[in-house]
C-alpha positions in Angstrom: 2.6 -148.8 45.0 0.7 -147.1 48.1 4.6 -146.4 49.5 5.6 -145.0 46.6 2.7 -142.6 46.6 3.2 -141.4 49.8 7.0 -140.9 49.6 6.1 -138.9 46.1 3.8 -136.8 48.1 6.0 -136.3 50.8 8.9 -135.1 48.9 6.7 -132.7 46.7 5.3 -131.0 49.7 8.9 -130.7 51.6 10.0 -128.9 48.6 7.3 -126.5 47.3 6.9 -125.6 51.4 10.4 -124.9 51.9 10.9 -121.1 52.4 14.1 -121.1 49.8 11.9 -123.0 47.3 9.5 -120.5 47.6 11.3 -117.3 47.5 13.3 -118.6 44.4 10.1 -119.5 42.6 8.9 -115.8 42.8 12.6 -114.1 43.0 14.2 -115.8 40.0 11.8 -114.2 37.4 12.1 -110.9 39.2 16.0 -111.1 38.5 15.7 -112.5 35.1 13.2 -110.0 33.9 15.7 -107.5 35.6 18.8 -108.5 34.1 16.6 -108.1 30.7 15.5 -105.0 31.1 19.1 -104.0 32.6 20.8 -105.5 29.2 18.2 -103.5 27.0 18.8 -100.3 28.6 22.6 -100.9 28.4 22.5 -101.6 25.0 20.4 -98.5 24.2 23.0 -96.4 25.9 25.8 -98.1 24.2 24.2 -97.5 20.8 23.2 -93.8 21.5 26.8 -93.0 22.5 28.1 -90.2 19.8 31.6 -90.9 18.5 33.4 -88.0 17.4 36.2 -88.8 15.1 39.1 -86.4 14.2 40.7 -87.1 10.8 44.3 -85.8 10.2 44.2 -86.5 6.3 47.6 -85.6 4.5 46.6 -86.9 1.6 43.6 -84.8 1.5 41.5 -87.9 -0.3 40.3 -89.9 2.5 38.3 -87.2 4.8 35.7 -86.3 1.9 34.7 -90.1 1.7 34.1 -90.5 5.3 30.3 -89.9 5.6 28.7 -89.0 8.9 26.4 -91.8 10.5 23.7 -91.8 13.2 26.4 -91.8 15.8 29.4 -91.1 14.4 30.6 -87.6 13.5 34.0 -87.1 11.7 35.6 -83.8 11.7 38.6 -82.3 9.7 41.8 -81.5 11.6 44.3 -81.7 8.7 45.2 -78.0 8.9 46.9 -78.6 12.2 50.6 -80.2 13.3 49.8 -84.0 13.9 50.9 -83.5 17.7 48.4 -80.3 17.9 45.6 -82.3 16.5 46.2 -85.2 18.9 46.3 -82.8 21.9 43.4 -80.8 20.7 41.3 -84.4 20.4 42.7 -85.6 23.6 41.7 -82.5 25.4 38.4 -82.4 23.9 37.9 -86.0 24.9 36.8 -87.2 21.6 36.6 -90.9 20.5 40.1 -90.7 18.7 42.0 -89.2 15.9 42.7 -90.9 12.5 46.0 -90.0 10.9 46.6 -90.6 7.2 50.2 -90.1 6.2 51.3 -89.1 3.0 53.1 -91.6 0.9 54.5 -92.5 -2.6 52.4 -95.4 -2.9 49.1 -96.3 -2.0 50.5 -99.5 -0.3 52.7 -96.9 1.6 49.9 -95.0 2.9 47.9 -97.7 3.9 50.9 -99.5 5.9 51.3 -96.4 8.1 48.0 -95.2 8.8 47.3 -94.7 12.5 44.3 -94.2 15.1 45.2 -92.3 18.3 42.9 -92.9 21.2 42.5 -92.9 25.0 41.2 -96.2 25.1 41.4 -99.1 22.4 38.2 -98.9 20.1 36.1 -101.8 19.3 37.2 -104.2 16.5 34.1 -103.6 14.7 34.5 -100.0 14.5 38.2 -100.5 13.3 37.1 -102.9 10.7 34.7 -100.7 9.2 37.1 -97.7 9.2 39.8 -99.9 7.7 37.1 -101.2 5.0 36.1 -97.6 4.0 39.7 -96.6 3.5 40.4 -99.7 1.6 37.7 -98.5 -0.7 39.1 -95.1 -1.3 42.7 -96.3 -1.9 41.2 -99.1 -4.4 39.0 -96.5 -6.3 41.9 -94.0 -6.6 44.5 -96.8 -7.8 41.8 -98.1 -10.2 41.6 -94.4 -11.5 45.3 -94.2 -11.5 45.2 -97.1 -14.1 42.5 -95.5 -16.3 39.5 -97.6 -15.1 36.1 -95.9 -15.3 34.7 -96.6 -11.9 31.0 -95.9 -13.1 31.6 -98.7 -15.6 32.7 -101.2 -13.0 29.7 -99.8 -10.5 27.3 -100.5 -13.8 28.6 -103.8 -14.1 28.4 -105.3 -10.7 25.5 -107.7 -10.5 23.6 -108.2 -7.4 22.6 -111.9 -6.7 19.6 -112.6 -4.2 19.5 -116.9 -3.9 15.8 -117.9 -3.3 15.6 -121.0 -1.7 13.1 -123.6 -2.1 12.7 -127.1 -0.8 11.8 -130.0 -3.1 8.2 -129.5 -2.6 8.6 -126.3 -4.1 7.7 -124.4 -0.7 9.8 -121.3 -0.4 12.0 -121.0 2.8 14.2 -118.1 4.5 18.0 -117.7 4.5 17.5 -117.5 8.2 15.8 -121.0 8.3 18.7 -122.9 10.0 19.3 -120.0 12.4 15.4 -120.5 13.4 16.2 -124.2 13.6 19.3 -123.7 15.6 17.2 -121.5 18.1 14.4 -123.7 19.0 16.7 -126.9 19.0 19.3 -125.1 21.2 16.5 -123.6 23.5 15.0 -126.9 24.2 18.7 -128.8 24.6 20.0 -125.8 27.1 16.7 -125.8 29.1 17.1 -129.9 29.4 20.3 -129.6 30.7 19.8 -126.9 33.2 16.5 -128.6 34.7 18.5 -132.0 35.0 21.4 -130.3 36.7 19.2 -128.1 39.1 16.8 -130.5 40.2 19.0 -133.6 40.0 21.3 -131.7 42.5 18.0 -131.2 45.0 17.5 -134.9 44.4 21.1 -135.6 45.8 21.0 -132.9 48.7 17.7 -134.6 50.0 19.2 -137.7 50.1 22.4 -136.6 51.8 20.3 -134.4 54.4 18.1 -137.5 55.4 21.4 -139.7 55.6 23.1 -137.1 57.8 20.2 -136.7 60.2 19.6 -140.5 60.4 16.0 -140.2 59.6 16.7 -142.7 56.8 17.7 -145.4 59.0 13.9 -145.3 60.0 12.4 -144.9 56.6 14.1 -147.7 55.3 12.8 -149.9 58.0 9.0 -149.3 56.0 9.8 -148.9 52.4 12.5 -150.6 50.0 15.2 -148.6 48.9 14.5 -148.4 45.3 11.0 -147.1 46.3 12.7 -144.5 48.3 14.9 -143.5 45.1 12.2 -143.3 43.1 9.7 -141.7 45.4 12.4 -138.8 45.8 13.5 -138.6 41.9 9.7 -138.2 41.0 8.5 -136.0 44.0 11.4 -133.6 43.4 10.8 -133.7 39.7 6.8 -132.7 40.1 8.0 -129.9 42.3 10.6 -128.9 39.4 7.9 -128.8 37.1 5.8 -126.6 39.5 8.4 -124.2 40.0 9.2 -124.2 36.0 5.4 -123.6 35.3 5.4 -120.5 37.5 8.7 -119.2 36.1 7.0 -118.9 32.9 4.0 -117.6 33.8 4.9 -115.0 36.4 8.2 -114.5 34.1 6.0 -113.8 30.9 3.3 -111.3 33.0 6.4 -109.4 34.7 8.1 -108.9 31.6 5.1 -107.6 29.6 4.1 -105.2 32.3 7.4 -103.8 33.0 7.8 -103.3 28.9 4.6 -101.7 28.8 4.8 -99.5 31.7 8.7 -98.2 31.0 8.1 -98.3 27.2 11.2 -100.3 26.5 11.4 -101.3 22.9 13.9 -103.1 21.2 14.9 -99.7 19.1 18.4 -101.1 18.2 16.8 -103.9 16.7 14.5 -102.0 14.8 17.3 -99.2 13.8 19.4 -102.1 12.2 16.3 -103.2 10.3 15.4 -100.1 8.9 19.5 -99.3 8.1 19.8 -102.7 6.4 16.1 -102.2 4.4 14.7 -105.6 5.5 12.7 -107.2 2.6 9.0 -107.6 4.0 8.8 -110.8 1.8 11.7 -112.1 3.8 10.3 -111.5 7.0 7.4 -113.2 5.9 9.5 -116.2 4.9 10.9 -116.2 8.0 7.5 -116.6 9.9 6.5 -119.4 7.5 9.7 -121.2 8.3 8.8 -121.1 12.1 5.2 -122.1 11.2 6.6 -124.9 9.2 8.5 -126.1 11.9 7.4 -129.7 13.4 6.3 -127.7 16.7 4.3 -131.0 17.6 7.1 -133.2 17.3 9.6 -130.9 19.2 7.1 -130.5 21.9 6.5 -134.4 22.2 10.2 -135.1 21.7 11.0 -132.8 24.5 8.6 -134.1 27.0 9.8 -137.9 26.1 13.6 -137.0 26.3 13.0 -134.9 29.4 11.5 -138.1 31.2 14.3 -140.5 29.9 17.4 -137.9 30.5 15.8 -136.5 33.7 15.4 -140.0 35.2 18.8 -141.3 34.1 20.7 -138.4 35.8 18.6 -138.2 38.7 19.5 -141.9 39.4 23.0 -141.0 39.1 22.7 -138.4 41.4 20.5 -140.2 44.1 23.3 -142.9 44.1 25.9 -140.3 44.7 24.1 -138.8 47.2 23.5 -142.0 49.2 27.2 -143.0 48.6 28.9 -139.8 50.7 28.2 -138.3 53.9 28.3 -134.7 52.7 27.9 -132.6 50.0 31.5 -131.9 50.0 32.3 -135.6 49.3 30.7 -135.5 45.9 32.9 -133.2 44.1 35.0 -136.6 43.1 31.8 -137.9 41.5 30.5 -134.5 40.0 32.3 -134.1 37.0 31.9 -137.4 35.3 28.5 -136.5 35.5 28.3 -133.1 34.1 30.8 -133.7 31.4 28.4 -135.5 29.1 26.0 -132.7 29.4 28.6 -130.2 28.5 29.7 -132.5 25.5 26.1 -132.8 24.4 25.9 -129.0 24.3 29.0 -128.3 22.7 28.2 -131.2 20.1 25.0 -129.7 19.5 26.0 -126.0 18.8 29.2 -126.8 16.9 28.3 -130.3 15.1 24.6 -130.3 14.8 24.3 -126.7 13.5 27.0 -127.2 10.7 25.7 -130.7 9.7 22.8 -131.9 11.6 22.9 -135.4 10.0 26.6 -135.9 9.9 28.4 -138.9 11.7 29.4 -136.6 14.9 26.1 -135.4 15.4 24.4 -138.6 14.4 26.5 -140.8 17.0 26.1 -138.8 19.8 22.1 -138.6 19.5 22.4 -142.4 20.1 24.6 -142.2 23.3 22.0 -142.3 26.0 24.3 -139.9 28.2 24.2 -137.0 25.5 21.1 -138.0 23.2 18.7 -135.9 25.2 20.2 -132.8 24.3 21.9 -133.8 21.2 18.6 -135.2 19.6 16.6 -132.2 20.7 18.7 -130.4 18.6 18.5 -132.4 15.5 15.1 -132.7 15.3 14.0 -129.0 14.2 16.2 -130.1 11.4 14.6 -133.0 10.3 15.3 -136.5 11.4 13.8 -140.2 10.2 11.4 -141.5 12.7 13.5 -144.6 12.9 16.5 -142.7 14.0 14.5 -141.3 17.0 13.0 -144.6 17.7 16.5 -146.4 17.9 17.8 -143.2 20.4 14.6 -143.6 22.3 15.0 -147.4 22.7 18.7 -146.8 23.6 18.0 -144.0 25.9 15.1 -146.0 28.1 17.0 -149.2 28.0 20.0 -147.2 29.8 17.3 -145.4 32.3 16.3 -149.0 33.4 19.9 -150.4 33.5 21.3 -147.1 35.7 18.1 -147.5 37.9 19.0 -151.1 38.6 22.6 -149.9 39.4 21.9 -146.7 41.3 19.3 -148.9 43.5 22.2 -151.2 44.5 24.5 -148.5 45.4 21.7 -146.8 47.0 20.8 -149.8 49.2 24.1 -150.3 50.5 25.4 -146.6 50.6 22.4 -145.3 52.3 23.4 -146.9 55.6 27.1 -146.5 55.1 28.8 -143.6 57.4 32.1 -142.1 58.4 34.1 -143.3 55.1 34.7 -141.8 51.5 33.8 -144.6 48.9 35.9 -144.9 46.2 35.1 -145.9 42.4 36.4 -149.6 43.3 34.0 -149.5 46.4 31.1 -148.5 44.3 31.7 -151.4 41.7 31.9 -153.8 44.7 28.4 -152.6 45.9 26.9 -153.6 42.4 27.7 -157.0 43.4 25.9 -157.0 46.6 
């Protein structure tokens, strides 16, 4: 036990005193905050860009129905020839020209409408324009058949389904998105931590093996103690770095936002445009408060410990089996694949059906359960399912540590030969 403590201390101090570690600890939050500010700035520029649309309406029935919006203005070019209108819009560098030809039927008109532009417009803009023209042509067709549009408008019934759980508590329609956000953030955060600091464990083993320091160290401690010490020491260093990222990043983001006065104007504008119901916002806040936050935090810590030890043992075994980081490529894909699979299953299966067979099965598989189960818990999971998942996970952790220790014990002193999967299997028998 004393040797294990010394190894953990040595690995921890070696990591936190490393110049690269120190620089990236404080530089990473700066980069992230800078990216957030850049995205916010570019988004505001994109939202403030004015689109001037020329309209050449031969039918004289669409232009009057196109209402100017905050950043979109429609100008009438119907009194010009089409080619002249196109040249005029092009020279003035307007966003584009909408051409609505004459036709015997509305179907004929709709099938020959064109939009001329120097660059292809966004799909959102085209979809919105198509919907507006479709509404105009539909109303015209209804009027031609003698239908009173006012009667239709008055007959339309607006339906707003209110949601409640079986205990009678009101919930928001955005509740599933809130749960998806918390679960997805926890799963993705865990995956990134495993990849970043698992690689750090592997590089540490390779470095000591390459420098032949390991031959001296191994004479004083058992290989399994050395492996566990590296994993624990690196994990503590990672937690230290992660805590600094959160604290320093939060302070930096708050300070930059306050100094430059950057606000989420696009979100505020959209909310104002859509007239968000304050009651709906209150329900959304209640949904966040009603989340099993304590369970999510505890589950994150437990699954973090299990998932990190599981994958870090594999990374340590790979580092001991090879002579250089280049030789690890043949082993990395099978390691990263379950992590990526867990993320994809989480976002495409858990969100759609958190209690479906796919989500349930992958929340029991130890290589994917730390991610998938974390994404399921905000949607409500029975305690016995969590216990089964954790039982399988930690049983697998002990099994993988035992197997990794055998590979580590043999591979740490092997030089000059690239191991194969067949040779790794033989090492398990030693």
